[in-house]
py3Dmol code that shows the C-alpha trace and the ligand (Angstrom):
import py3Dmol

protein = """\
ATOM      1  CA  MET A   1     -83.084  71.997 -18.692  1.00  0.00           C
ATOM      2  CA  GLU A   2     -85.842  69.324 -18.827  1.00  0.00           C
ATOM      3  CA  PHE A   3     -85.431  65.741 -17.319  1.00  0.00           C
ATOM      4  CA  PHE A   4     -87.088  62.837 -19.088  1.00  0.00           C
ATOM      5  CA  ALA A   5     -86.742  59.290 -17.934  1.00  0.00           C
ATOM      6  CA  ASP A   6     -85.888  56.684 -20.548  1.00  0.00           C
ATOM      7  CA  THR A   7     -88.078  53.700 -19.519  1.00  0.00           C
ATOM      8  CA  ALA A   8     -91.474  52.064 -19.767  1.00  0.00           C
ATOM      9  CA  GLU A   9     -91.436  50.740 -16.346  1.00  0.00           C
ATOM     10  CA  THR A  10     -94.467  52.211 -14.463  1.00  0.00           C
ATOM     11  CA  LYS A  11     -92.681  51.299 -11.094  1.00  0.00           C
ATOM     12  CA  GLU A  12     -89.689  53.215 -11.791  1.00  0.00           C
ATOM     13  CA  ILE A  13     -91.692  56.070 -13.234  1.00  0.00           C
ATOM     14  CA  ALA A  14     -93.766  56.213  -9.820  1.00  0.00           C
ATOM     15  CA  GLU A  15     -90.502  56.412  -7.747  1.00  0.00           C
ATOM     16  CA  LEU A  16     -89.062  59.143  -9.970  1.00  0.00           C
ATOM     17  CA  ILE A  17     -92.402  61.154  -9.504  1.00  0.00           C
ATOM     18  CA  ASP A  18     -92.208  61.088  -6.059  1.00  0.00           C
ATOM     19  CA  LEU A  19     -88.863  62.620  -6.090  1.00  0.00           C
ATOM     20  CA  GLY A  20     -90.169  65.348  -8.060  1.00  0.00           C
ATOM     21  CA  LEU A  21     -87.574  65.159 -10.817  1.00  0.00           C
ATOM     22  CA  ILE A  22     -89.191  64.046 -14.044  1.00  0.00           C
ATOM     23  CA  ASP A  23     -90.575  66.453 -16.615  1.00  0.00           C
ATOM     24  CA  GLY A  24     -91.373  63.649 -19.227  1.00  0.00           C
ATOM     25  CA  ILE A  25     -90.823  60.034 -20.476  1.00  0.00           C
ATOM     26  CA  THR A  26     -89.307  58.371 -23.532  1.00  0.00           C
ATOM     27  CA  THR A  27     -89.900  54.932 -24.692  1.00  0.00           C
ATOM     28  CA  ASN A  28     -89.043  53.056 -27.732  1.00  0.00           C
ATOM     29  CA  PRO A  29     -89.689  49.388 -28.952  1.00  0.00           C
ATOM     30  CA  SER A  30     -87.007  47.864 -27.093  1.00  0.00           C
ATOM     31  CA  LEU A  31     -88.410  49.353 -23.748  1.00  0.00           C
ATOM     32  CA  ILE A  32     -91.880  48.422 -24.458  1.00  0.00           C
ATOM     33  CA  ARG A  33     -90.866  44.857 -25.016  1.00  0.00           C
ATOM     34  CA  LYS A  34     -88.822  44.845 -21.743  1.00  0.00           C
ATOM     35  CA  SER A  35     -91.873  46.120 -19.850  1.00  0.00           C
ATOM     36  CA  GLY A  36     -93.506  43.017 -20.790  1.00  0.00           C
ATOM     37  CA  ARG A  37     -96.917  44.984 -21.036  1.00  0.00           C
ATOM     38  CA  ASP A  38     -99.247  46.051 -24.046  1.00  0.00           C
ATOM     39  CA  VAL A  39     -98.181  49.084 -25.766  1.00  0.00           C
ATOM     40  CA  PHE A  40    -101.514  50.888 -25.337  1.00  0.00           C
ATOM     41  CA  GLN A  41    -102.088  49.883 -21.878  1.00  0.00           C
ATOM     42  CA  VAL A  42     -98.596  50.876 -20.509  1.00  0.00           C
ATOM     43  CA  LEU A  43     -98.535  53.991 -22.360  1.00  0.00           C
ATOM     44  CA  SER A  44    -101.896  55.128 -21.354  1.00  0.00           C
ATOM     45  CA  GLU A  45    -100.639  54.409 -17.610  1.00  0.00           C
ATOM     46  CA  ILE A  46     -97.692  56.373 -18.113  1.00  0.00           C
ATOM     47  CA  CYS A  47     -99.685  59.202 -19.681  1.00  0.00           C
ATOM     48  CA  GLN A  48    -101.745  59.394 -16.619  1.00  0.00           C
ATOM     49  CA  MET A  49     -98.851  59.431 -14.247  1.00  0.00           C
ATOM     50  CA  VAL A  50     -96.888  62.165 -16.018  1.00  0.00           C
ATOM     51  CA  LYS A  51     -98.118  65.556 -17.155  1.00  0.00           C
ATOM     52  CA  GLY A  52     -95.230  66.198 -19.799  1.00  0.00           C
ATOM     53  CA  SER A  53     -94.366  64.634 -22.990  1.00  0.00           C
ATOM     54  CA  VAL A  54     -94.558  60.837 -23.315  1.00  0.00           C
ATOM     55  CA  SER A  55     -92.573  59.796 -26.611  1.00  0.00           C
ATOM     56  CA  ALA A  56     -94.212  56.683 -28.145  1.00  0.00           C
ATOM     57  CA  GLU A  57     -92.576  55.281 -31.122  1.00  0.00           C
ATOM     58  CA  VAL A  58     -93.973  54.235 -34.499  1.00  0.00           C
ATOM     59  CA  VAL A  59     -92.783  51.082 -35.996  1.00  0.00           C
ATOM     60  CA  GLY A  60     -93.824  51.244 -39.898  1.00  0.00           C
ATOM     61  CA  LEU A  61     -91.312  52.013 -42.479  1.00  0.00           C
ATOM     62  CA  THR A  62     -93.438  54.381 -44.944  1.00  0.00           C
ATOM     63  CA  ALA A  63     -94.533  57.531 -44.105  1.00  0.00           C
ATOM     64  CA  LYS A  64     -98.064  56.593 -44.675  1.00  0.00           C
ATOM     65  CA  GLU A  65     -97.781  53.623 -41.977  1.00  0.00           C
ATOM     66  CA  MET A  66     -95.979  56.133 -39.684  1.00  0.00           C
ATOM     67  CA  VAL A  67     -98.790  58.742 -39.979  1.00  0.00           C
ATOM     68  CA  SER A  68    -101.533  56.382 -39.254  1.00  0.00           C
ATOM     69  CA  GLU A  69     -99.740  54.623 -36.296  1.00  0.00           C
ATOM     70  CA  GLY A  70     -98.749  58.076 -35.110  1.00  0.00           C
ATOM     71  CA  ARG A  71    -102.283  59.221 -35.274  1.00  0.00           C
ATOM     72  CA  ARG A  72    -103.507  56.138 -33.495  1.00  0.00           C
ATOM     73  CA  LEU A  73    -100.866  56.437 -30.593  1.00  0.00           C
ATOM     74  CA  ALA A  74    -101.905  60.161 -30.209  1.00  0.00           C
ATOM     75  CA  GLU A  75    -105.368  58.828 -29.401  1.00  0.00           C
ATOM     76  CA  ILE A  76    -103.929  57.512 -26.036  1.00  0.00           C
ATOM     77  CA  ALA A  77    -103.648  60.782 -24.342  1.00  0.00           C
ATOM     78  CA  SER A  78    -103.172  64.463 -25.312  1.00  0.00           C
ATOM     79  CA  ASN A  79     -99.336  64.523 -24.043  1.00  0.00           C
ATOM     80  CA  ILE A  80     -98.304  61.739 -26.468  1.00  0.00           C
ATOM     81  CA  THR A  81     -95.313  62.784 -28.651  1.00  0.00           C
ATOM     82  CA  ILE A  82     -95.055  60.712 -31.737  1.00  0.00           C
ATOM     83  CA  LYS A  83     -91.534  59.291 -32.035  1.00  0.00           C
ATOM     84  CA  VAL A  84     -90.529  58.632 -35.825  1.00  0.00           C
ATOM     85  CA  PRO A  85     -87.048  57.472 -37.164  1.00  0.00           C
ATOM     86  CA  LEU A  86     -84.723  59.821 -39.075  1.00  0.00           C
ATOM     87  CA  THR A  87     -85.216  58.387 -42.426  1.00  0.00           C
ATOM     88  CA  LEU A  88     -86.546  60.260 -45.496  1.00  0.00           C
ATOM     89  CA  GLU A  89     -89.883  58.680 -45.068  1.00  0.00           C
ATOM     90  CA  GLY A  90     -89.816  59.443 -41.203  1.00  0.00           C
ATOM     91  CA  LEU A  91     -88.986  63.192 -41.908  1.00  0.00           C
ATOM     92  CA  LYS A  92     -92.143  62.989 -44.565  1.00  0.00           C
ATOM     93  CA  ALA A  93     -94.113  61.553 -41.581  1.00  0.00           C
ATOM     94  CA  CYS A  94     -92.859  64.292 -39.428  1.00  0.00           C
ATOM     95  CA  LYS A  95     -93.894  67.072 -41.617  1.00  0.00           C
ATOM     96  CA  ILE A  96     -97.492  65.741 -41.788  1.00  0.00           C
ATOM     97  CA  LEU A  97     -98.037  65.001 -38.159  1.00  0.00           C
ATOM     98  CA  SER A  98     -96.425  68.374 -37.149  1.00  0.00           C
ATOM     99  CA  SER A  99     -98.677  70.140 -39.595  1.00  0.00           C
ATOM    100  CA  GLU A 100    -101.546  68.599 -38.007  1.00  0.00           C
ATOM    101  CA  GLY A 101    -100.382  70.286 -34.434  1.00  0.00           C
ATOM    102  CA  ARG A 102     -98.908  67.006 -33.154  1.00  0.00           C
ATOM    103  CA  GLN A 103     -95.861  66.691 -31.093  1.00  0.00           C
ATOM    104  CA  VAL A 104     -92.990  64.922 -33.014  1.00  0.00           C
ATOM    105  CA  ASN A 105     -89.548  63.360 -31.648  1.00  0.00           C
ATOM    106  CA  VAL A 106     -87.263  62.236 -34.358  1.00  0.00           C
ATOM    107  CA  THR A 107     -85.336  59.885 -33.203  1.00  0.00           C
ATOM    108  CA  LEU A 108     -81.904  57.662 -34.231  1.00  0.00           C
ATOM    109  CA  CYS A 109     -80.185  60.961 -34.994  1.00  0.00           C
ATOM    110  CA  PHE A 110     -76.307  60.478 -35.555  1.00  0.00           C
ATOM    111  CA  SER A 111     -75.350  63.605 -37.699  1.00  0.00           C
ATOM    112  CA  SER A 112     -75.985  67.230 -37.449  1.00  0.00           C
ATOM    113  CA  ASN A 113     -77.374  67.276 -41.069  1.00  0.00           C
ATOM    114  CA  GLN A 114     -79.882  64.742 -40.153  1.00  0.00           C
ATOM    115  CA  ALA A 115     -80.970  67.034 -37.350  1.00  0.00           C
ATOM    116  CA  LEU A 116     -81.139  70.089 -39.509  1.00  0.00           C
ATOM    117  CA  LEU A 117     -83.572  68.102 -41.813  1.00  0.00           C
ATOM    118  CA  ALA A 118     -85.574  67.163 -38.706  1.00  0.00           C
ATOM    119  CA  ALA A 119     -85.881  70.880 -37.759  1.00  0.00           C
ATOM    120  CA  LYS A 120     -87.073  71.767 -41.333  1.00  0.00           C
ATOM    121  CA  ALA A 121     -89.659  68.981 -40.935  1.00  0.00           C
ATOM    122  CA  GLY A 122     -91.011  70.750 -38.057  1.00  0.00           C
ATOM    123  CA  ALA A 123     -89.820  68.267 -35.470  1.00  0.00           C
ATOM    124  CA  THR A 124     -90.736  69.084 -31.825  1.00  0.00           C
ATOM    125  CA  TYR A 125     -87.596  67.399 -30.518  1.00  0.00           C
ATOM    126  CA  ILE A 126     -84.589  65.895 -32.086  1.00  0.00           C
ATOM    127  CA  SER A 127     -82.927  62.950 -30.277  1.00  0.00           C
ATOM    128  CA  PRO A 128     -79.047  62.624 -31.022  1.00  0.00           C
ATOM    129  CA  PHE A 129     -77.937  59.320 -29.566  1.00  0.00           C
ATOM    130  CA  ILE A 130     -74.693  59.959 -27.638  1.00  0.00           C
ATOM    131  CA  GLY A 131     -73.871  56.637 -26.058  1.00  0.00           C
ATOM    132  CA  ARG A 132     -74.096  54.542 -29.433  1.00  0.00           C
ATOM    133  CA  LEU A 133     -71.912  57.121 -31.239  1.00  0.00           C
ATOM    134  CA  ASP A 134     -69.296  56.740 -28.411  1.00  0.00           C
ATOM    135  CA  ASP A 135     -69.820  53.052 -28.730  1.00  0.00           C
ATOM    136  CA  LEU A 136     -68.148  53.449 -32.246  1.00  0.00           C
ATOM    137  CA  GLY A 137     -65.212  55.382 -31.000  1.00  0.00           C
ATOM    138  CA  MET A 138     -66.827  58.796 -31.910  1.00  0.00           C
ATOM    139  CA  ASN A 139     -67.689  61.740 -30.040  1.00  0.00           C
ATOM    140  CA  GLY A 140     -71.387  61.821 -29.188  1.00  0.00           C
ATOM    141  CA  MET A 141     -71.172  64.954 -27.498  1.00  0.00           C
ATOM    142  CA  GLU A 142     -69.772  66.966 -30.291  1.00  0.00           C
ATOM    143  CA  LEU A 143     -73.023  66.178 -32.127  1.00  0.00           C
ATOM    144  CA  ILE A 144     -74.916  67.998 -29.578  1.00  0.00           C
ATOM    145  CA  GLU A 145     -72.678  70.844 -29.583  1.00  0.00           C
ATOM    146  CA  ASP A 146     -72.872  71.221 -33.492  1.00  0.00           C
ATOM    147  CA  ILE A 147     -76.725  70.902 -33.529  1.00  0.00           C
ATOM    148  CA  ARG A 148     -76.821  73.627 -30.590  1.00  0.00           C
ATOM    149  CA  ILE A 149     -74.844  75.975 -33.010  1.00  0.00           C
ATOM    150  CA  ILE A 150     -77.010  75.066 -36.076  1.00  0.00           C
ATOM    151  CA  TYR A 151     -80.236  75.599 -34.479  1.00  0.00           C
ATOM    152  CA  ASP A 152     -79.193  78.830 -32.693  1.00  0.00           C
ATOM    153  CA  ASN A 153     -77.888  80.030 -36.138  1.00  0.00           C
ATOM    154  CA  TYR A 154     -81.249  79.752 -37.508  1.00  0.00           C
ATOM    155  CA  ASP A 155     -83.601  79.989 -34.650  1.00  0.00           C
ATOM    156  CA  PHE A 156     -85.009  76.732 -35.048  1.00  0.00           C
ATOM    157  CA  ASP A 157     -87.740  75.780 -32.444  1.00  0.00           C
ATOM    158  CA  THR A 158     -86.677  72.070 -32.307  1.00  0.00           C
ATOM    159  CA  LYS A 159     -85.442  70.979 -28.899  1.00  0.00           C
ATOM    160  CA  ILE A 160     -82.383  69.028 -28.627  1.00  0.00           C
ATOM    161  CA  LEU A 161     -83.193  65.770 -26.512  1.00  0.00           C
ATOM    162  CA  ALA A 162     -79.988  64.033 -25.706  1.00  0.00           C
ATOM    163  CA  ALA A 163     -80.571  60.535 -25.678  1.00  0.00           C
ATOM    164  CA  SER A 164     -78.540  57.166 -25.374  1.00  0.00           C
ATOM    165  CA  ILE A 165     -77.391  58.527 -22.016  1.00  0.00           C
ATOM    166  CA  ARG A 166     -75.126  55.947 -20.284  1.00  0.00           C
ATOM    167  CA  SER A 167     -73.622  57.981 -17.712  1.00  0.00           C
ATOM    168  CA  PRO A 168     -73.864  60.948 -15.125  1.00  0.00           C
ATOM    169  CA  LEU A 169     -70.895  62.442 -17.265  1.00  0.00           C
ATOM    170  CA  HIS A 170     -73.063  62.454 -20.291  1.00  0.00           C
ATOM    171  CA  VAL A 171     -75.591  64.478 -18.308  1.00  0.00           C
ATOM    172  CA  ARG A 172     -73.109  66.894 -17.133  1.00  0.00           C
ATOM    173  CA  GLU A 173     -71.746  67.381 -20.608  1.00  0.00           C
ATOM    174  CA  SER A 174     -75.292  67.679 -22.312  1.00  0.00           C
ATOM    175  CA  ALA A 175     -76.242  70.549 -19.952  1.00  0.00           C
ATOM    176  CA  LEU A 176     -72.913  72.164 -20.744  1.00  0.00           C
ATOM    177  CA  ALA A 177     -73.570  71.888 -24.458  1.00  0.00           C
ATOM    178  CA  GLY A 178     -76.967  73.309 -23.893  1.00  0.00           C
ATOM    179  CA  ALA A 179     -79.099  70.303 -24.762  1.00  0.00           C
ATOM    180  CA  ASP A 180     -82.907  71.514 -23.926  1.00  0.00           C
ATOM    181  CA  VAL A 181     -83.826  67.907 -22.720  1.00  0.00           C
ATOM    182  CA  VAL A 182     -81.925  64.931 -21.314  1.00  0.00           C
ATOM    183  CA  THR A 183     -83.543  61.571 -21.402  1.00  0.00           C
ATOM    184  CA  VAL A 184     -82.009  59.228 -18.832  1.00  0.00           C
ATOM    185  CA  PRO A 185     -82.305  55.626 -17.564  1.00  0.00           C
ATOM    186  CA  PRO A 186     -83.671  55.833 -13.968  1.00  0.00           C
ATOM    187  CA  ALA A 187     -80.492  54.068 -12.445  1.00  0.00           C
ATOM    188  CA  ILE A 188     -78.571  56.986 -13.692  1.00  0.00           C
ATOM    189  CA  ILE A 189     -80.907  59.771 -12.614  1.00  0.00           C
ATOM    190  CA  LYS A 190     -80.190  58.476  -9.150  1.00  0.00           C
ATOM    191  CA  LYS A 191     -76.523  58.311  -9.504  1.00  0.00           C
ATOM    192  CA  LEU A 192     -76.560  62.008 -10.145  1.00  0.00           C
ATOM    193  CA  ALA A 193     -77.197  62.670  -6.821  1.00  0.00           C
ATOM    194  CA  GLN A 194     -74.618  60.476  -5.304  1.00  0.00           C
ATOM    195  CA  HIS A 195     -71.334  61.887  -3.921  1.00  0.00           C
ATOM    196  CA  PRO A 196     -68.890  60.115  -1.411  1.00  0.00           C
ATOM    197  CA  LEU A 197     -67.975  63.318   0.115  1.00  0.00           C
ATOM    198  CA  THR A 198     -71.637  64.257   0.671  1.00  0.00           C
ATOM    199  CA  ASP A 199     -72.104  60.705   2.423  1.00  0.00           C
ATOM    200  CA  LYS A 200     -68.845  61.174   4.521  1.00  0.00           C
ATOM    201  CA  GLY A 201     -69.914  64.934   5.346  1.00  0.00           C
ATOM    202  CA  LEU A 202     -73.448  63.834   6.444  1.00  0.00           C
ATOM    203  CA  GLU A 203     -71.845  60.867   8.525  1.00  0.00           C
ATOM    204  CA  SER A 204     -69.862  63.319  10.683  1.00  0.00           C
ATOM    205  CA  PHE A 205     -72.337  65.902  11.101  1.00  0.00           C
ATOM    206  CA  LEU A 206     -74.684  63.411  12.355  1.00  0.00           C
ATOM    207  CA  ALA A 207     -72.108  61.937  14.905  1.00  0.00           C
ATOM    208  CA  ASP A 208     -71.310  65.391  16.126  1.00  0.00           C
ATOM    209  CA  TRP A 209     -75.155  66.172  16.480  1.00  0.00           C
ATOM    210  CA  ASN A 210     -75.813  62.761  18.398  1.00  0.00           C
ATOM    211  CA  LYS A 211     -73.203  63.901  20.864  1.00  0.00           C
ATOM    212  CA  THR A 212     -75.256  67.179  21.775  1.00  0.00           C
ATOM    213  CA  GLY A 213     -78.342  65.266  22.884  1.00  0.00           C
ATOM    214  CA  MET A 214     -80.631  67.925  21.396  1.00  0.00           C
ATOM    215  CA  LYS A 215     -83.550  67.298  19.125  1.00  0.00           C
ATOM    216  CA  ILE A 216     -85.087  69.800  16.367  1.00  0.00           C
ATOM    217  CA  VAL A 217     -88.432  68.316  16.561  1.00  0.00           C
TER     218      VAL A 217
END
"""
ligand_1 = """\
10
G3P
O -83.730 57.095 -25.961
C -83.029 56.379 -26.807
C -82.200 55.431 -25.869
O -83.206 54.712 -25.271
C -81.375 54.472 -26.472
O -80.431 54.212 -25.448
O -78.653 52.941 -24.500
O -80.017 51.965 -25.818
O -78.459 53.463 -26.837
P -79.172 52.851 -25.763
"""
view = py3Dmol.view(width=600, height=400)
view.addModel(protein, "pdb")
view.setStyle({"model": 0}, {"cartoon": {"style": "trace"}})
view.addModel(ligand_1, "xyz")
view.setStyle({"model": 1}, {"stick": {}})
view.zoomTo()
view.show()
């Protein structure tokens, strides 16, 4: 399973690279706004830091606008993945951009039929939003499970990128459901490593070790 970080904060990205845990990055207009940086500057910096896919989202509403914005964003670096919304116009743009050999992430997916259409439009990634479905009292994880079955039934190459991840449980369940990629806010990535029994165990091992007076190096 690939791990992407859902952020446009270069400081956070640098920390995660240091940990060796990051395969790619996803951004969206809200995350770019939160960074307070110019979209081209920040994306170009991120693309230099991370070798894997870096999703950059278009904001036009027509396929024509999305295609020209997507082409412009793709000029930033070869690892840019163009993110388009799951609308009919977005699917049209996906088909055009993917036929040009570009990587496309179809975002704001909330149903398995939408995911089916994205795969048919040649999407590289489909981004089902787990947390936002859960917010409405629905089961976001069922969507990942359904898409996995549908894509496997027809051997679609489109990768399932579980998005809108709000907790370590979402990461676990996405992995169990066979998502290809999970995009996670940095704070949650760090939480994945935490366990109170790990801390307790380490504390008692070190207390015993210190009583021996020995050194390893
Ligand atoms: O990758 C999409 C993600 O950023 C949306 O997350 O928490 O705003 O629903 P959220």
